[in-house]
C-alpha positions, 0 to 999 in steps of 0.5 A: 841093204840096197834095192831099186824099189822100196821094200814091199810090205803086207802090213805097214809096220811089219818087215823082216829087215835087219836095218828097220828100227822102231823109229826109222826104216831104211827101206826106201827106193835106191837107199843104201844102208849100213848098221853097226851094233854092239851088245853086252850081256852082264851075266858074264859080270855076275848080273844075269838078266841085265843087257846093254845094246847100242846100234847105229844105222845110216842110209843115203841115196834115197830118191826123195822126189824133191830134187835132192838125195835123201840121207838119214841115220839113227842111234839107239841105246837100250838097257834092259833087265829081266827079273830072275826070281821072286814074285816078278820073275820074268818081268822085263824092263827096257829103257831106250834112247833113240835119236834119228836124223834126216834131211827129208823126214822129221827128226826124232828124239825119243825115250821109251820104257818097254815092259814085258812079261814071260811065263811058262804055259806048260 
């Protein structure tokens, strides 16, 4: 991704960008960013509902206005499971480990637990 201006937003926390992650966005003026991602569905190994995902995004060429080029990167690792049957069928649990580094904004080490629930309305 690359642009002469920062990505315009209607709402500060919503953007349809592939390289925008929960911790950092990679949408600054003149920023060039790349992403590598790997996903594995454990259903193929006989464990339906278990998913693994990891991704790495790096960006550079950010115009910081501080006299130097901004660089940043983020690595996320997710492991999630959605219960397939029983009284908690549809309950999902996701664990995320995120590490974000930058030379122009705050570094972040973050662990998240995300709970979700899906059910049929009709």
